[in-house]
A tleap script that builds the chain and sets N, CA, C and O, in Angstrom:
source leaprc.protein.ff14SB
mol = sequence {
  NMET TRP ARG ILE TYR TYR ALA ASP GLY SER
  THR PHE ASP SER SER MET GLY GLY PRO GLU
  ASP ALA PRO VAL GLU ASN VAL GLN ILE ILE
  ALA GLU LEU ARG ASP GLY ARG ARG ILE ALA
  HIE SER LEU ALA GLU ASP TYR TYR ILE TRP
  ASP GLY GLU LYS TRP GLU THR SER THR TYR
  ILE HIE ASP ASP LYS ILE THR LEU THR GLY
  ASN PHE MET ASP LEU THR GLU PHE LYS ALA
  MET ARG GLU ARG ALA PHE GLU TRP LEU THR
  GLN CARG
}
set mol.1.N position { 7.482 -9.145 0.670 }
set mol.1.CA position { 7.276 -9.735 -0.766 }
set mol.1.C position { 8.344 -9.512 -2.031 }
set mol.1.O position { 8.249 -8.505 -2.731 }
set mol.2.N position { 9.191 -10.349 -2.232 }
set mol.2.CA position { 10.510 -10.020 -3.321 }
set mol.2.C position { 10.492 -11.057 -4.430 }
set mol.2.O position { 9.842 -12.072 -4.180 }
set mol.3.N position { 11.117 -10.978 -5.661 }
set mol.3.CA position { 11.140 -11.734 -6.452 }
set mol.3.C position { 12.922 -11.841 -7.193 }
set mol.3.O position { 13.241 -10.749 -7.664 }
set mol.4.N position { 13.692 -12.594 -7.299 }
set mol.4.CA position { 14.532 -12.400 -8.180 }
set mol.4.C position { 14.972 -13.031 -9.330 }
set mol.4.O position { 14.974 -14.230 -9.608 }
set mol.5.N position { 15.437 -11.833 -10.116 }
set mol.5.CA position { 15.661 -12.251 -11.824 }
set mol.5.C position { 17.006 -12.886 -12.153 }
set mol.5.O position { 18.051 -12.460 -11.661 }
set mol.6.N position { 16.962 -13.793 -12.896 }
set mol.6.CA position { 18.519 -14.095 -13.177 }
set mol.6.C position { 18.733 -13.956 -14.403 }
set mol.6.O position { 17.830 -13.525 -15.121 }
set mol.7.N position { 20.242 -14.361 -15.035 }
set mol.7.CA position { 20.461 -13.789 -16.636 }
set mol.7.C position { 20.164 -14.864 -17.313 }
set mol.7.O position { 20.196 -14.700 -18.532 }
set mol.8.N position { 19.852 -16.040 -16.900 }
set mol.8.CA position { 18.854 -17.215 -18.122 }
set mol.8.C position { 17.637 -17.140 -18.136 }
set mol.8.O position { 17.024 -18.033 -18.723 }
set mol.9.N position { 16.815 -15.922 -17.419 }
set mol.9.CA position { 15.831 -15.677 -17.617 }
set mol.9.C position { 14.792 -16.115 -16.425 }
set mol.9.O position { 13.691 -15.588 -16.263 }
set mol.10.N position { 15.343 -17.188 -15.604 }
set mol.10.CA position { 14.441 -17.721 -14.390 }
set mol.10.C position { 14.416 -16.629 -13.471 }
set mol.10.O position { 15.092 -15.602 -13.532 }
set mol.11.N position { 13.428 -17.005 -12.471 }
set mol.11.CA position { 12.984 -16.299 -11.545 }
set mol.11.C position { 13.004 -17.135 -10.029 }
set mol.11.O position { 13.137 -18.354 -9.927 }
set mol.12.N position { 12.869 -16.339 -9.083 }
set mol.12.CA position { 12.732 -17.313 -7.684 }
set mol.12.C position { 12.165 -16.265 -6.916 }
set mol.12.O position { 12.734 -15.173 -6.922 }
set mol.13.N position { 11.145 -16.429 -6.265 }
set mol.13.CA position { 10.537 -15.189 -5.190 }
set mol.13.C position { 10.392 -15.939 -3.836 }
set mol.13.O position { 10.801 -17.067 -3.564 }
set mol.14.N position { 9.640 -14.957 -2.956 }
set mol.14.CA position { 9.270 -15.305 -1.364 }
set mol.14.C position { 8.083 -16.499 -1.539 }
set mol.14.O position { 7.714 -17.121 -0.543 }
set mol.15.N position { 7.574 -16.743 -2.726 }
set mol.15.CA position { 6.495 -17.547 -2.465 }
set mol.15.C position { 7.016 -19.261 -2.475 }
set mol.15.O position { 6.481 -20.257 -1.988 }
set mol.16.N position { 8.211 -19.097 -3.208 }
set mol.16.CA position { 8.933 -20.313 -3.350 }
set mol.16.C position { 10.194 -21.136 -2.422 }
set mol.16.O position { 10.787 -22.212 -2.499 }
set mol.17.N position { 10.200 -19.948 -1.530 }
set mol.17.CA position { 11.321 -20.094 -0.196 }
set mol.17.C position { 12.072 -18.958 0.286 }
set mol.17.O position { 11.837 -17.859 -0.217 }
set mol.18.N position { 12.900 -19.067 1.146 }
set mol.18.CA position { 13.141 -17.775 1.967 }
set mol.18.C position { 14.910 -17.757 0.858 }
set mol.18.O position { 15.467 -18.568 0.119 }
set mol.19.N position { 15.208 -16.354 1.343 }
set mol.19.CA position { 16.137 -16.176 0.787 }
set mol.19.C position { 17.759 -16.748 0.565 }
set mol.19.O position { 18.680 -16.463 -0.201 }
set mol.20.N position { 17.522 -17.843 1.835 }
set mol.20.CA position { 18.434 -18.877 2.026 }
set mol.20.C position { 18.576 -20.167 0.625 }
set mol.20.O position { 19.435 -20.903 0.139 }
set mol.21.N position { 17.297 -19.861 0.455 }
set mol.21.CA position { 16.985 -21.139 -0.961 }
set mol.21.C position { 16.895 -20.553 -2.108 }
set mol.21.O position { 16.360 -21.155 -3.040 }
set mol.22.N position { 17.349 -19.391 -2.257 }
set mol.22.CA position { 17.542 -19.087 -3.949 }
set mol.22.C position { 18.969 -19.100 -4.307 }
set mol.22.O position { 19.992 -18.891 -3.654 }
set mol.23.N position { 18.727 -19.424 -5.609 }
set mol.23.CA position { 20.117 -19.570 -6.250 }
set mol.23.C position { 21.071 -18.407 -6.129 }
set mol.23.O position { 20.652 -17.252 -6.045 }
set mol.24.N position { 22.389 -18.720 -6.121 }
set mol.24.CA position { 23.231 -17.304 -5.371 }
set mol.24.C position { 24.039 -16.597 -6.614 }
set mol.24.O position { 24.762 -15.640 -6.337 }
set mol.25.N position { 23.936 -17.049 -8.008 }
set mol.25.CA position { 24.818 -16.794 -9.018 }
set mol.25.C position { 23.541 -16.259 -9.976 }
set mol.25.O position { 22.380 -16.648 -10.106 }
set mol.26.N position { 24.474 -14.970 -10.696 }
set mol.26.CA position { 23.759 -14.625 -11.948 }
set mol.26.C position { 22.481 -13.616 -11.689 }
set mol.26.O position { 21.681 -13.388 -12.597 }
set mol.27.N position { 22.378 -13.150 -10.646 }
set mol.27.CA position { 21.395 -12.301 -10.181 }
set mol.27.C position { 21.214 -11.224 -11.202 }
set mol.27.O position { 22.215 -10.946 -11.862 }
set mol.28.N position { 20.408 -10.747 -11.380 }
set mol.28.CA position { 20.429 -9.151 -12.420 }
set mol.28.C position { 19.569 -8.010 -11.752 }
set mol.28.O position { 19.966 -6.846 -11.695 }
set mol.29.N position { 18.386 -8.430 -11.262 }
set mol.29.CA position { 17.221 -7.735 -10.629 }
set mol.29.C position { 16.850 -8.483 -9.327 }
set mol.29.O position { 16.892 -9.710 -9.239 }
set mol.30.N position { 16.554 -7.813 -8.511 }
set mol.30.CA position { 15.597 -8.109 -7.141 }
set mol.30.C position { 14.854 -7.152 -6.843 }
set mol.30.O position { 15.320 -6.160 -6.283 }
set mol.31.N position { 13.316 -7.276 -7.214 }
set mol.31.CA position { 12.412 -6.521 -7.477 }
set mol.31.C position { 11.505 -6.904 -5.849 }
set mol.31.O position { 11.276 -8.072 -5.535 }
set mol.32.N position { 11.127 -5.842 -5.057 }
set mol.32.CA position { 10.690 -6.053 -3.651 }
set mol.32.C position { 9.802 -4.824 -3.194 }
set mol.32.O position { 9.980 -3.608 -3.272 }
set mol.33.N position { 8.687 -5.674 -2.644 }
set mol.33.CA position { 7.816 -4.435 -1.915 }
set mol.33.C position { 8.013 -4.375 -0.498 }
set mol.33.O position { 7.795 -5.369 0.195 }
set mol.34.N position { 8.367 -3.401 -0.061 }
set mol.34.CA position { 8.767 -3.000 1.448 }
set mol.34.C position { 8.180 -1.929 1.950 }
set mol.34.O position { 8.254 -0.890 1.294 }
set mol.35.N position { 7.645 -1.933 2.902 }
set mol.35.CA position { 6.581 -0.800 3.428 }
set mol.35.C position { 5.868 -0.003 2.906 }
set mol.35.O position { 5.579 1.077 3.421 }
set mol.36.N position { 5.393 -0.468 1.605 }
set mol.36.CA position { 4.575 0.031 0.838 }
set mol.36.C position { 5.025 1.036 -0.521 }
set mol.36.O position { 4.411 1.824 -1.241 }
set mol.37.N position { 6.344 0.577 -0.447 }
set mol.37.CA position { 7.113 1.103 -1.876 }
set mol.37.C position { 7.528 -0.041 -2.577 }
set mol.37.O position { 7.887 -1.130 -2.128 }
set mol.38.N position { 7.417 0.407 -3.913 }
set mol.38.CA position { 8.497 -0.990 -5.009 }
set mol.38.C position { 9.536 -0.602 -4.933 }
set mol.38.O position { 9.652 0.623 -4.878 }
set mol.39.N position { 10.597 -1.325 -4.898 }
set mol.39.CA position { 11.725 -1.269 -4.976 }
set mol.39.C position { 12.295 -2.100 -6.206 }
set mol.39.O position { 11.846 -3.245 -6.261 }
set mol.40.N position { 13.025 -1.814 -7.014 }
set mol.40.CA position { 13.978 -2.803 -7.893 }
set mol.40.C position { 15.545 -2.649 -7.609 }
set mol.40.O position { 16.040 -1.543 -7.826 }
set mol.41.N position { 16.199 -3.483 -7.230 }
set mol.41.CA position { 17.368 -3.458 -6.956 }
set mol.41.C position { 18.179 -4.040 -8.300 }
set mol.41.O position { 18.083 -5.207 -8.679 }
set mol.42.N position { 19.036 -2.966 -8.985 }
set mol.42.CA position { 19.669 -3.720 -10.145 }
set mol.42.C position { 20.778 -2.742 -10.521 }
set mol.42.O position { 21.375 -2.118 -9.644 }
set mol.43.N position { 21.039 -2.612 -11.725 }
set mol.43.CA position { 22.203 -1.823 -12.072 }
set mol.43.C position { 23.192 -2.426 -11.887 }
set mol.43.O position { 24.008 -1.889 -11.138 }
set mol.44.N position { 23.487 -3.578 -12.393 }
set mol.44.CA position { 25.044 -4.463 -12.365 }
set mol.44.C position { 25.544 -4.468 -10.877 }
set mol.44.O position { 26.741 -4.295 -10.643 }
set mol.45.N position { 24.722 -4.648 -9.968 }
set mol.45.CA position { 25.422 -4.513 -8.646 }
set mol.45.C position { 26.114 -5.574 -8.465 }
set mol.45.O position { 25.704 -6.479 -9.192 }
set mol.46.N position { 27.350 -5.995 -7.549 }
set mol.46.CA position { 28.022 -6.922 -7.471 }
set mol.46.C position { 27.658 -7.854 -6.541 }
set mol.46.O position { 28.046 -9.016 -6.657 }
set mol.47.N position { 26.751 -7.394 -5.355 }
set mol.47.CA position { 26.203 -8.559 -4.764 }
set mol.47.C position { 25.257 -7.900 -3.865 }
set mol.47.O position { 25.460 -6.835 -3.282 }
set mol.48.N position { 23.939 -8.808 -3.789 }
set mol.48.CA position { 22.834 -8.616 -3.168 }
set mol.48.C position { 22.823 -9.483 -1.664 }
set mol.48.O position { 23.168 -10.648 -1.466 }
set mol.49.N position { 22.343 -8.556 -0.776 }
set mol.49.CA position { 22.732 -9.092 0.941 }
set mol.49.C position { 20.902 -8.893 1.318 }
set mol.49.O position { 20.051 -8.038 1.071 }
set mol.50.N position { 20.945 -10.327 2.103 }
set mol.50.CA position { 19.687 -10.232 2.628 }
set mol.50.C position { 19.964 -9.586 3.925 }
set mol.50.O position { 20.610 -10.409 4.574 }
set mol.51.N position { 19.796 -8.554 4.592 }
set mol.51.CA position { 19.745 -8.320 6.345 }
set mol.51.C position { 18.925 -9.030 6.929 }
set mol.51.O position { 18.960 -8.675 8.107 }
set mol.52.N position { 17.872 -10.196 6.744 }
set mol.52.CA position { 16.933 -10.649 7.634 }
set mol.52.C position { 15.773 -9.939 7.815 }
set mol.52.O position { 14.921 -10.263 8.642 }
set mol.53.N position { 15.695 -9.006 7.103 }
set mol.53.CA position { 14.201 -8.525 6.999 }
set mol.53.C position { 14.035 -7.505 5.504 }
set mol.53.O position { 12.891 -7.124 5.259 }
set mol.54.N position { 15.086 -7.110 4.600 }
set mol.54.CA position { 15.233 -6.602 3.319 }
set mol.54.C position { 16.373 -6.663 2.609 }
set mol.54.O position { 17.473 -6.740 3.156 }
set mol.55.N position { 16.212 -6.634 1.392 }
set mol.55.CA position { 17.598 -6.997 0.012 }
set mol.55.C position { 18.347 -5.311 0.064 }
set mol.55.O position { 17.876 -4.205 -0.203 }
set mol.56.N position { 19.280 -5.619 0.389 }
set mol.56.CA position { 20.393 -4.201 -0.066 }
set mol.56.C position { 21.184 -4.647 -1.005 }
set mol.56.O position { 21.019 -5.807 -1.382 }
set mol.57.N position { 22.252 -3.812 -1.615 }
set mol.57.CA position { 23.183 -3.721 -2.468 }
set mol.57.C position { 24.547 -3.665 -1.864 }
set mol.57.O position { 24.606 -3.193 -0.729 }
set mol.58.N position { 25.553 -4.030 -2.377 }
set mol.58.CA position { 27.004 -4.011 -1.960 }
set mol.58.C position { 27.876 -4.396 -2.867 }
set mol.58.O position { 27.630 -5.202 -3.764 }
set mol.59.N position { 29.201 -3.697 -2.629 }
set mol.59.CA position { 30.330 -3.933 -3.413 }
set mol.59.C position { 30.936 -4.998 -2.945 }
set mol.59.O position { 31.720 -5.473 -3.767 }
set mol.60.N position { 30.867 -5.693 -1.706 }
set mol.60.CA position { 31.889 -6.662 -1.111 }
set mol.60.C position { 30.750 -7.438 -0.471 }
set mol.60.O position { 29.564 -7.162 -0.288 }
set mol.61.N position { 31.548 -8.572 -0.170 }
set mol.61.CA position { 30.634 -10.122 0.538 }
set mol.61.C position { 30.660 -9.866 1.700 }
set mol.61.O position { 31.694 -9.491 2.253 }
set mol.62.N position { 29.512 -10.017 2.323 }
set mol.62.CA position { 28.708 -10.255 3.713 }
set mol.62.C position { 28.736 -11.642 4.363 }
set mol.62.O position { 27.817 -12.454 4.248 }
set mol.63.N position { 30.062 -11.886 5.177 }
set mol.63.CA position { 30.111 -13.145 5.411 }
set mol.63.C position { 28.856 -13.837 6.528 }
set mol.63.O position { 28.545 -15.026 6.462 }
set mol.64.N position { 28.211 -12.840 7.557 }
set mol.64.CA position { 27.344 -12.970 8.131 }
set mol.64.C position { 26.159 -13.091 7.412 }
set mol.64.O position { 25.148 -13.363 8.059 }
set mol.65.N position { 26.083 -12.962 6.343 }
set mol.65.CA position { 24.709 -12.382 5.965 }
set mol.65.C position { 24.420 -13.351 4.495 }
set mol.65.O position { 25.420 -13.696 3.865 }
set mol.66.N position { 23.029 -13.770 3.981 }
set mol.66.CA position { 22.828 -14.366 2.729 }
set mol.66.C position { 23.087 -13.070 1.623 }
set mol.66.O position { 22.643 -11.926 1.527 }
set mol.67.N position { 24.127 -13.965 0.795 }
set mol.67.CA position { 24.684 -12.853 -0.501 }
set mol.67.C position { 24.705 -13.698 -1.641 }
set mol.67.O position { 25.097 -14.854 -1.798 }
set mol.68.N position { 24.069 -12.651 -2.591 }
set mol.68.CA position { 24.053 -13.537 -3.895 }
set mol.68.C position { 24.750 -12.734 -4.664 }
set mol.68.O position { 25.031 -11.574 -4.361 }
set mol.69.N position { 25.097 -13.346 -5.788 }
set mol.69.CA position { 25.976 -12.230 -6.610 }
set mol.69.C position { 25.228 -11.917 -7.871 }
set mol.69.O position { 24.254 -12.471 -8.380 }
set mol.70.N position { 26.173 -10.546 -8.359 }
set mol.70.CA position { 25.327 -10.247 -9.976 }
set mol.70.C position { 26.297 -10.685 -10.811 }
set mol.70.O position { 27.359 -11.252 -10.553 }
set mol.71.N position { 25.639 -10.241 -12.214 }
set mol.71.CA position { 26.640 -11.037 -13.383 }
set mol.71.C position { 26.518 -9.817 -14.548 }
set mol.71.O position { 25.461 -9.203 -14.397 }
set mol.72.N position { 27.028 -9.501 -15.250 }
set mol.72.CA position { 26.815 -8.582 -16.294 }
set mol.72.C position { 26.032 -9.445 -17.440 }
set mol.72.O position { 26.332 -10.594 -17.763 }
set mol.73.N position { 25.055 -8.730 -17.947 }
set mol.73.CA position { 24.313 -9.610 -19.483 }
set mol.73.C position { 24.549 -8.398 -20.515 }
set mol.73.O position { 25.390 -7.500 -20.473 }
set mol.74.N position { 23.664 -8.628 -21.336 }
set mol.74.CA position { 23.682 -7.828 -22.858 }
set mol.74.C position { 22.452 -6.672 -22.187 }
set mol.74.O position { 21.435 -7.029 -21.592 }
set mol.75.N position { 22.805 -5.425 -22.427 }
set mol.75.CA position { 21.744 -4.217 -21.993 }
set mol.75.C position { 20.300 -4.528 -22.874 }
set mol.75.O position { 19.283 -4.437 -22.186 }
set mol.76.N position { 20.132 -4.826 -24.077 }
set mol.76.CA position { 18.953 -5.317 -24.455 }
set mol.76.C position { 18.188 -6.160 -23.771 }
set mol.76.O position { 16.979 -5.944 -23.685 }
set mol.77.N position { 18.753 -7.218 -23.198 }
set mol.77.CA position { 17.936 -8.450 -22.563 }
set mol.77.C position { 18.012 -7.785 -20.942 }
set mol.77.O position { 17.090 -8.070 -20.179 }
set mol.78.N position { 18.874 -7.104 -20.571 }
set mol.78.CA position { 18.401 -6.517 -19.148 }
set mol.78.C position { 17.495 -5.446 -19.101 }
set mol.78.O position { 16.761 -5.387 -18.115 }
set mol.79.N position { 17.379 -4.370 -20.193 }
set mol.79.CA position { 16.523 -3.658 -20.140 }
set mol.79.C position { 14.834 -4.530 -19.950 }
set mol.79.O position { 13.973 -4.333 -19.093 }
set mol.80.N position { 14.841 -5.478 -21.076 }
set mol.80.CA position { 13.529 -6.251 -21.102 }
set mol.80.C position { 13.232 -6.977 -19.459 }
set mol.80.O position { 12.153 -6.899 -18.872 }
set mol.81.N position { 14.119 -7.476 -19.079 }
set mol.81.CA position { 14.214 -8.017 -17.746 }
set mol.81.C position { 13.469 -7.003 -16.963 }
set mol.81.O position { 12.329 -7.291 -16.598 }
set mol.82.N position { 13.936 -5.944 -16.685 }
set mol.82.CA position { 13.799 -4.783 -15.745 }
set mol.82.C position { 12.328 -4.280 -16.400 }
set mol.82.O position { 11.553 -3.909 -15.518 }
set mol.83.N position { 11.960 -4.221 -17.329 }
set mol.83.CA position { 10.642 -4.147 -17.274 }
set mol.83.C position { 9.607 -5.356 -17.139 }
set mol.83.O position { 8.407 -5.188 -16.918 }
set mol.84.N position { 10.079 -6.300 -17.262 }
set mol.84.CA position { 9.363 -7.575 -16.444 }
set mol.84.C position { 9.250 -7.182 -15.002 }
set mol.84.O position { 8.143 -7.092 -14.469 }
set mol.85.N position { 10.457 -6.926 -14.301 }
set mol.85.CA position { 10.247 -6.731 -12.894 }
set mol.85.C position { 9.464 -5.287 -12.381 }
set mol.85.O position { 9.047 -5.053 -11.247 }
set mol.86.N position { 9.408 -4.475 -13.488 }
set mol.86.CA position { 8.552 -3.428 -13.205 }
set mol.86.C position { 6.741 -3.816 -13.094 }
set mol.86.O position { 5.763 -3.494 -12.419 }
set mol.87.N position { 7.077 -4.643 -14.158 }
set mol.87.CA position { 5.426 -5.317 -14.299 }
set mol.87.C position { 5.053 -5.997 -13.303 }
set mol.87.O position { 3.912 -5.986 -12.840 }
set mol.88.N position { 5.916 -6.595 -12.926 }
set mol.88.CA position { 5.299 -7.674 -11.565 }
set mol.88.C position { 4.891 -6.647 -10.163 }
set mol.88.O position { 3.887 -6.568 -9.454 }
set mol.89.N position { 6.227 -5.925 -10.183 }
set mol.89.CA position { 6.072 -4.855 -8.798 }
set mol.89.C position { 4.660 -4.370 -9.236 }
set mol.89.O position { 3.826 -4.751 -8.414 }
set mol.90.N position { 4.115 -3.661 -10.252 }
set mol.90.CA position { 3.036 -2.528 -10.351 }
set mol.90.C position { 1.477 -3.545 -10.145 }
set mol.90.O position { 0.360 -3.125 -9.842 }
set mol.91.N position { 1.909 -4.991 -10.436 }
set mol.91.CA position { 0.858 -5.800 -10.223 }
set mol.91.C position { 0.439 -6.326 -8.801 }
set mol.91.O position { -0.644 -6.837 -8.518 }
set mol.92.N position { 1.385 -6.130 -8.057 }
set mol.92.CA position { 1.302 -6.067 -6.557 }
set mol.92.C position { 0.592 -5.161 -5.776 }
set mol.92.O position { 0.627 -5.244 -4.548 }
savepdb mol mol.pdb
quit
C-alpha cells in the first residue's frame, strides 16, 4: 500500500491504480507500508523508482522501470505535506 504526494497538493495511491497509472512529475513524498514498516521517501529526491514490488529513490532515471520525477517546493509547504503523509501512514 502506498500514496504519492504531489507539489500541487494532490495525491495518488494504490487504491486508485498501479504505479504505471500515477502522474509522473512533481512528486514530493511517497508514503509506503512495506513488510510491516512505515516508510516515507522524500528529502528532495530526483527520481522515485518502482522496482516491481516497492518504491526506491534514485539520482538517475531507470529506463527499464517506472520512474517518477521529484521537484523542489517551499520548505514550509513541504513540512506540512510530510506531516499529512506521516498521518496517513499512522492511520494504516
